[in-house]
C-alpha positions as CSV (number, residue, x, y, z in Angstrom):
1,M,-150.1,-136.4,120.4
2,K,-150.6,-135.3,116.8
3,M,-151.8,-137.7,114.2
4,D,-150.6,-140.9,112.4
5,A,-149.1,-140.8,109.0
6,T,-152.4,-141.9,107.3
7,E,-154.2,-138.9,109.0
8,I,-151.4,-136.6,107.9
9,A,-152.0,-137.5,104.3
10,L,-155.8,-136.9,104.7
11,Q,-155.3,-133.4,106.1
12,P,-155.4,-130.2,103.9
13,P,-151.8,-129.5,102.8
14,K,-149.6,-127.9,105.4
15,F,-147.5,-126.4,102.6
16,P,-149.7,-124.6,100.1
17,K,-147.0,-121.9,99.4
18,S,-144.3,-124.4,99.0
19,M,-146.5,-126.7,96.7
20,E,-147.5,-123.7,94.6
21,L,-143.8,-122.4,94.3
22,F,-142.6,-125.9,93.4
23,Q,-145.2,-126.1,90.5
24,R,-143.9,-122.8,89.2
25,A,-140.3,-124.1,89.6
26,G,-141.2,-127.3,87.7
27,E,-141.9,-125.2,84.6
28,I,-138.6,-123.4,84.5
29,I,-136.1,-125.4,86.6
30,P,-135.1,-129.1,85.7
31,G,-136.6,-131.3,88.5
32,G,-138.1,-128.1,90.2
33,I,-135.5,-128.7,93.0
34,Y,-132.5,-130.8,92.2
35,G,-129.8,-132.4,94.1
36,H,-129.7,-133.3,97.8
37,T,-132.5,-130.9,98.6
38,T,-135.1,-132.4,96.2
39,P,-138.3,-133.5,98.0
40,V,-137.6,-137.1,96.9
41,T,-134.9,-137.5,99.4
42,T,-137.2,-136.9,102.4
43,V,-140.9,-137.7,102.4
44,P,-142.8,-135.7,99.7
45,G,-145.7,-133.9,101.1
46,A,-144.7,-134.3,104.7
47,F,-141.7,-131.9,104.6
48,P,-141.5,-128.2,103.4
49,Y,-139.9,-127.5,100.0
50,Y,-138.7,-124.0,100.7
51,A,-137.3,-122.1,103.7
52,A,-138.1,-118.6,104.6
53,S,-135.9,-117.8,107.6
54,A,-133.8,-119.2,110.4
55,K,-132.2,-118.3,113.7
56,G,-130.1,-120.2,116.0
57,G,-131.1,-123.9,116.0
58,R,-134.5,-123.4,114.3
59,Y,-135.8,-122.5,110.9
60,T,-139.1,-121.5,109.3
61,D,-140.6,-122.5,106.0
62,I,-142.4,-120.2,103.6
63,D,-145.8,-121.4,105.0
64,G,-144.9,-120.3,108.5
65,N,-144.1,-123.9,110.0
66,S,-141.2,-123.7,112.4
67,Y,-138.7,-126.6,113.1
68,I,-135.9,-127.5,115.4
69,D,-133.3,-127.9,112.6
70,L,-131.3,-131.2,113.0
71,M,-129.9,-130.9,109.5
72,C,-128.3,-127.4,109.8
73,G,-128.3,-126.8,106.0
74,Y,-126.8,-130.3,105.6
75,G,-123.7,-129.4,107.8
76,P,-122.6,-126.0,107.3
77,I,-124.3,-124.4,110.3
78,V,-122.1,-125.3,113.1
79,L,-122.7,-122.4,115.5
80,G,-126.3,-121.6,114.6
81,H,-128.2,-119.7,111.9
82,C,-127.5,-116.0,111.8
83,H,-124.7,-116.1,114.3
84,P,-124.1,-112.6,115.6
85,E,-120.3,-112.6,115.7
86,V,-119.9,-114.3,112.4
87,D,-122.5,-112.2,110.6
88,A,-120.9,-109.2,112.0
89,A,-117.5,-110.1,110.6
90,A,-119.0,-110.8,107.3
91,R,-120.8,-107.4,107.2
92,E,-117.7,-105.5,108.2
93,R,-115.8,-107.1,105.4
94,Q,-118.7,-106.6,102.9
95,E,-118.6,-102.9,103.4
96,Q,-115.2,-102.8,101.9
97,G,-116.1,-105.1,99.0
98,D,-116.1,-108.7,98.5
99,C,-115.2,-109.8,94.9
100,F,-111.9,-108.3,93.5
101,N,-109.4,-108.6,90.7
102,H,-107.0,-109.9,93.4
103,P,-107.2,-111.8,96.8
104,S,-107.6,-109.8,99.9
105,P,-105.1,-110.0,102.8
106,L,-107.7,-112.3,104.5
107,M,-106.5,-115.2,102.2
108,V,-103.1,-115.2,103.9
109,D,-104.6,-114.7,107.4
110,L,-106.9,-117.7,106.8
111,A,-104.2,-119.9,105.5
112,E,-102.1,-119.1,108.6
113,R,-105.1,-119.9,110.8
114,M,-105.6,-123.3,109.1
115,I,-102.0,-124.2,109.5
116,S,-102.0,-123.2,113.1
117,L,-105.3,-125.3,113.7
118,V,-104.4,-128.5,111.7
119,D,-101.3,-130.3,112.8
120,I,-100.4,-132.0,109.5
121,A,-100.8,-128.7,107.6
122,D,-97.9,-126.8,106.0
123,W,-99.9,-125.0,103.4
124,A,-103.6,-124.3,102.6
125,V,-105.7,-123.4,99.4
126,F,-109.3,-122.4,99.2
127,A,-112.4,-122.8,97.1
128,K,-116.1,-122.8,97.5
129,N,-117.5,-126.5,97.7
130,G,-116.4,-129.9,98.9
131,S,-116.3,-131.3,95.4
132,D,-113.9,-128.7,94.4
133,M,-111.4,-129.8,96.9
134,T,-111.7,-133.5,96.9
135,T,-111.2,-133.6,93.2
136,W,-108.3,-131.2,93.2
137,A,-106.7,-133.2,96.0
138,T,-106.7,-136.3,93.8
139,Q,-105.2,-134.3,91.0
140,V,-102.4,-133.2,93.3
141,A,-101.8,-136.9,94.3
142,R,-101.4,-137.8,90.7
143,E,-99.1,-134.9,89.9
144,H,-96.8,-135.7,92.9
145,T,-96.8,-139.5,92.3
146,G,-97.0,-139.7,88.5
147,K,-99.5,-142.5,89.0
148,R,-103.2,-142.9,88.0
149,K,-105.3,-145.0,90.4
150,I,-107.4,-143.4,93.2
151,L,-108.7,-145.9,95.8
152,K,-111.9,-145.1,97.7
153,V,-114.5,-146.9,99.8
154,A,-117.3,-148.5,98.1
155,G,-120.5,-146.4,98.6
156,A,-118.6,-143.4,99.9
157,Y,-119.7,-139.8,99.0
158,H,-117.0,-137.4,97.8
159,G,-118.8,-135.0,95.8
160,T,-120.6,-134.4,92.5
161,D,-117.7,-134.7,89.9
162,A,-117.8,-137.5,87.4
163,W,-115.2,-139.7,89.3
164,C,-117.4,-139.8,92.5
165,T,-121.0,-138.7,91.8
166,P,-123.8,-140.9,93.1
167,G,-125.8,-139.9,90.0
168,H,-125.9,-141.7,86.8
169,G,-126.8,-139.2,84.0
170,G,-124.1,-137.9,81.6
171,L,-121.3,-140.4,82.6
172,I,-119.1,-142.6,80.6
173,D,-117.0,-145.6,81.5
174,E,-113.8,-143.5,81.2
175,D,-114.9,-141.2,84.0
176,R,-114.2,-144.0,86.6
177,A,-111.7,-146.2,84.8
178,Q,-108.9,-145.2,87.3
179,I,-111.2,-145.3,90.4
180,K,-111.1,-148.5,92.4
181,N,-113.1,-149.5,95.4
182,F,-112.4,-151.3,98.6
183,T,-114.6,-152.2,101.6
184,W,-115.0,-149.9,104.7
185,N,-113.3,-151.3,107.8
186,D,-112.0,-154.3,105.9
187,S,-108.1,-154.3,106.2
188,Q,-107.7,-157.2,104.0
189,S,-109.7,-155.5,101.3
190,V,-107.4,-152.5,101.5
191,V,-104.3,-155.0,101.2
192,D,-105.8,-156.8,98.3
193,T,-106.7,-153.7,96.4
194,F,-103.2,-152.2,96.8
195,K,-101.8,-155.6,95.6
196,D,-104.1,-155.7,92.6
197,F,-102.9,-152.2,91.4
198,K,-99.4,-152.1,92.7
199,D,-97.2,-149.4,91.4
200,D,-100.1,-147.3,90.0
201,I,-101.8,-145.9,93.1
202,A,-101.7,-142.2,93.6
203,A,-103.9,-141.8,96.6
204,V,-106.4,-143.4,98.9
205,I,-109.3,-141.0,99.9
206,I,-111.7,-141.8,102.8
207,T,-114.2,-140.0,104.9
208,P,-113.2,-140.0,108.8
209,F,-116.3,-142.3,109.3
210,H,-118.6,-143.9,106.8
211,H,-121.9,-142.1,106.3
212,P,-123.8,-143.7,103.4
213,A,-127.3,-142.6,102.5
214,F,-129.9,-145.1,103.3
215,G,-127.5,-146.8,105.7
216,D,-126.3,-146.5,109.4
217,S,-123.2,-144.6,109.9
218,S,-120.0,-146.6,110.8
219,L,-117.0,-145.5,112.9
220,P,-113.5,-146.5,111.6
221,D,-111.7,-149.4,113.1
222,T,-108.2,-148.6,114.3
223,E,-106.6,-151.5,112.4
224,F,-108.3,-150.3,109.3
225,L,-106.8,-146.8,109.5
226,K,-103.5,-148.2,110.4
227,T,-103.5,-150.5,107.4
228,I,-104.4,-147.6,105.0
229,R,-101.4,-145.6,106.4
230,Q,-99.0,-148.6,106.1
231,Q,-100.1,-149.4,102.6
232,C,-99.8,-145.8,101.4
233,N,-96.2,-145.6,102.9
234,I,-95.2,-148.8,101.2
235,E,-96.6,-147.8,97.9
236,G,-95.6,-144.1,98.0
237,A,-99.3,-143.1,97.7
238,L,-101.0,-140.1,99.4
239,F,-103.6,-140.6,102.3
240,I,-106.2,-138.1,101.7
241,V,-109.2,-137.4,104.1
242,D,-112.4,-136.0,102.9
243,D,-113.3,-134.1,106.1
244,I,-116.1,-132.0,104.3
245,R,-118.9,-133.3,106.3
246,A,-117.3,-133.8,109.7
247,G,-114.4,-131.3,109.8
248,F,-114.4,-128.9,112.9
249,R,-117.4,-130.8,114.4
250,L,-115.5,-133.6,116.0
251,H,-112.2,-131.7,116.9
252,P,-111.1,-128.1,116.2
253,G,-108.1,-129.5,114.5
254,G,-109.8,-131.9,112.2
255,S,-111.4,-135.2,112.5
256,H,-108.2,-137.2,112.3
257,R,-107.5,-136.0,115.7
258,Y,-110.7,-137.4,117.0
259,F,-110.1,-140.8,115.5
260,G,-106.3,-140.8,116.0
261,F,-104.5,-141.1,112.6
262,E,-102.3,-139.1,110.3
263,P,-103.2,-138.3,106.8
264,D,-101.3,-136.4,104.1
265,M,-103.9,-134.0,102.8
266,I,-107.3,-133.1,104.3
267,C,-110.3,-131.4,102.5
268,F,-112.6,-129.2,104.7
269,C,-115.9,-127.2,103.9
270,K,-119.3,-127.2,105.5
271,A,-118.7,-126.1,109.1
272,M,-115.8,-124.1,108.2
273,G,-117.7,-120.8,107.4
274,N,-121.1,-121.4,109.4
275,G,-123.0,-121.2,106.1
276,Y,-120.8,-118.8,104.2
277,P,-119.5,-120.5,100.9
278,I,-115.9,-121.7,101.5
279,S,-113.8,-124.9,101.3
280,S,-110.1,-125.6,101.8
281,T,-107.5,-128.3,101.4
282,V,-104.4,-128.4,103.6
283,G,-101.4,-130.6,103.3
284,R,-97.8,-131.6,104.1
285,S,-94.8,-129.6,102.9
286,E,-93.7,-132.4,100.5
287,Y,-96.7,-131.9,98.4
288,K,-96.7,-128.2,98.0
289,V,-94.8,-128.2,94.6
290,A,-97.3,-130.5,93.1
291,A,-100.2,-128.4,94.6
292,S,-98.7,-125.4,93.0
293,K,-98.7,-127.1,89.6
294,V,-102.5,-128.2,89.6
295,F,-104.7,-125.4,88.3
296,L,-107.0,-124.1,90.9
297,T,-109.3,-121.1,90.4
298,G,-112.8,-119.7,90.3
299,S,-114.4,-116.2,89.9
300,Y,-115.5,-116.3,93.5
301,W,-113.0,-118.5,95.2
302,N,-110.9,-115.6,96.6
303,N,-114.0,-113.6,97.9
304,A,-113.2,-111.9,101.1
305,V,-116.5,-112.2,103.0
306,P,-116.5,-116.0,103.2
307,M,-112.9,-115.8,104.4
308,A,-113.9,-113.2,107.1
309,A,-116.7,-115.5,108.1
310,A,-114.4,-118.5,108.3
311,L,-111.8,-116.8,110.4
312,K,-114.5,-115.9,112.9
313,T,-116.1,-119.2,112.8
314,L,-112.9,-121.2,113.5
315,E,-112.1,-118.7,116.2
316,I,-115.4,-119.5,118.0
317,V,-115.1,-123.3,117.3
318,E,-111.8,-123.3,119.2
319,R,-112.5,-120.7,121.7
320,D,-115.9,-122.2,122.9
321,N,-114.7,-125.8,122.3
322,V,-117.9,-126.4,120.0
323,P,-117.0,-129.9,119.4
324,A,-117.4,-130.8,123.1
325,H,-120.9,-129.3,123.1
326,L,-122.0,-131.1,120.1
327,E,-120.7,-134.4,121.6
328,K,-122.6,-133.8,124.8
329,I,-125.9,-132.9,123.3
330,G,-125.6,-135.6,120.6
331,Q,-125.0,-138.3,123.3
332,R,-128.1,-136.9,125.0
333,L,-130.2,-137.2,121.9
334,F,-128.7,-140.8,121.4
335,D,-129.6,-141.8,124.9
336,G,-133.1,-140.4,124.7
337,L,-133.9,-142.0,121.4
338,S,-132.6,-145.4,122.5
339,R,-134.7,-145.1,125.7
340,E,-137.8,-144.1,123.8
341,G,-137.4,-146.8,121.3
342,E,-137.1,-149.5,123.9
343,A,-140.0,-148.2,125.9
344,K,-142.3,-147.9,122.9
345,G,-141.4,-151.4,121.4
346,T,-139.7,-149.9,118.4
347,P,-135.9,-150.5,119.0
348,V,-133.6,-148.2,117.3
349,V,-130.0,-148.1,116.1
350,C,-128.0,-145.0,116.9
351,S,-124.9,-144.7,114.7
352,G,-122.2,-142.2,114.0
353,P,-120.2,-139.9,116.3
354,P,-122.8,-138.4,118.7
355,A,-121.9,-134.8,117.2
356,I,-123.1,-136.0,113.8
357,P,-125.9,-138.4,114.8
358,F,-128.1,-140.8,112.9
359,M,-130.9,-143.2,113.9
360,S,-132.7,-146.0,112.2
361,F,-135.1,-148.7,113.3
362,E,-134.2,-152.3,113.7
363,N,-135.6,-154.5,111.0
364,D,-136.3,-151.8,108.6
365,P,-134.0,-152.3,105.6
366,G,-136.1,-150.2,103.3
367,F,-136.2,-147.3,105.8
368,H,-140.1,-147.3,105.4
369,K,-140.6,-147.0,109.1
370,M,-137.9,-144.3,109.3
371,Q,-139.8,-142.3,106.7
372,K,-143.1,-142.5,108.6
373,F,-141.2,-141.6,111.8
374,S,-139.6,-138.6,110.3
375,A,-142.9,-137.4,108.7
376,L,-144.6,-137.6,112.1
377,C,-141.8,-135.7,113.8
378,A,-141.9,-133.1,111.2
379,D,-145.6,-132.6,111.7
380,E,-144.6,-131.7,115.3
381,G,-141.8,-129.3,114.3
382,V,-138.7,-131.5,114.5
383,F,-136.7,-132.0,111.4
384,F,-135.2,-135.5,111.4
385,H,-134.0,-136.6,108.0
386,P,-135.0,-140.3,107.2
387,H,-132.1,-141.3,105.1
388,H,-129.1,-138.9,105.7
389,N,-127.0,-138.4,108.8
390,W,-128.1,-135.4,111.0
391,F,-126.1,-132.4,112.2
392,L,-126.1,-130.5,115.4
393,C,-125.1,-126.9,116.1
394,Q,-123.8,-124.9,119.1
395,S,-127.2,-123.2,119.3
396,H,-129.0,-126.3,120.0
397,T,-129.7,-126.6,123.9
398,E,-130.5,-129.4,126.1
399,A,-134.1,-128.2,126.1
400,D,-134.1,-128.5,122.3
401,I,-132.8,-132.0,122.5
402,D,-135.4,-133.0,125.1
403,E,-138.1,-131.7,122.9
404,C,-136.9,-133.6,120.1
405,I,-136.8,-136.8,122.3
406,E,-140.4,-136.2,123.4
407,V,-141.7,-135.7,119.8
408,A,-139.7,-138.8,118.8
409,G,-141.3,-140.9,121.7
410,R,-144.8,-139.8,120.5
411,A,-144.0,-140.8,116.9
412,M,-142.6,-144.1,117.9
413,A,-145.8,-144.9,119.9
414,L,-147.9,-144.1,116.8
415,L,-145.7,-146.3,114.8
416,K,-146.1,-149.2,117.2
417,S,-149.8,-148.8,117.2
418,E,-149.9,-148.8,113.4
419,R,-147.8,-151.9,113.3
420,L,-150.2,-153.8,115.5
421,I,-153.2,-152.6,113.5
422,E,-151.5,-153.9,110.4
423,T,-150.7,-157.3,112.1
424,I,-154.3,-157.7,113.2
425,A,-155.6,-156.9,109.7
426,G,-153.2,-159.3,108.0
427,N,-154.4,-162.0,110.5
């Protein structure tokens, strides 16, 4: 057993190099570290700020602390860090060049591969980030339908562009004037929202399952998905799936296959290239003309190296049935965490698909207990994020998962003892 959260705070800093570098960063970079990797999103002082290296399912920070990596770069690492086959394909392509005046033939190869994998796909385009694709997909829907409104789930994350960013700075009311929210897994909310904006709805965009920050994940209800499909058919709106986070982790052909529904366009990223920067949107043939009219470009969007990495990654995902492995070890993690929570008197809630797991504690609405738990586990070399869903990769073994469960059990025991001490002190 290591130490409780109070003892951690009293120890000499575990991260002197991280802290020194963060101070330097604060002088020249707004916020020091910005976006989803800012220290504020975990537990400042209990987690490292900078990474040094990674291999397989583990990574090491710049102070030499090693972790079982249950975040996998927030999702892109689906096979494991520094995967030999993927990196070999990328190196081979790099020797011939990467960024040209024109696309390489790999662009066509990758488009053909995407169409062969994803059953609804008749065409494919490529970019770099998830936000590139979700925003572009909504524009295609508007071009095809001539309508303005985009319907989305309240609290859903679709990227960083103004229409969907979870941030507040730099926005004006007009940025979201045509974005309308409905409630996740509430079929009547879908029907009512369609009725409210009838004849002006270009598209509905959802994630395959709901994964809000500071909240449990929620799987889709079959009737909810059916209602969206029916309402889109009636209204002539497009059904867009933001599969950025879950794509190729739940099914080699896309998450809609896992949950059993049929969208019109799908946006992919993250696991598509095992860490190499690439994203994609695929769609049905009837939207190809509109897609050709919506401007889509970037200086690096046709780069050959990420496309080579994506081709190899998708080959391995299908060849090795990676989603089945993730499902298996994810269920092992769920079972172990639930068992330890019950045994230690700290009941937990496991949510989301096992391949993309998350855990929280019962009666912990502010996630304060989850923060202490995650800090304790980080101190023993297991990276559980306290507020964001986790990610598993092919390189994670059953032994890795069992080690995570053991560490989690010790952290839960410490949390229970802390709670009892607080109760006694309060009396």
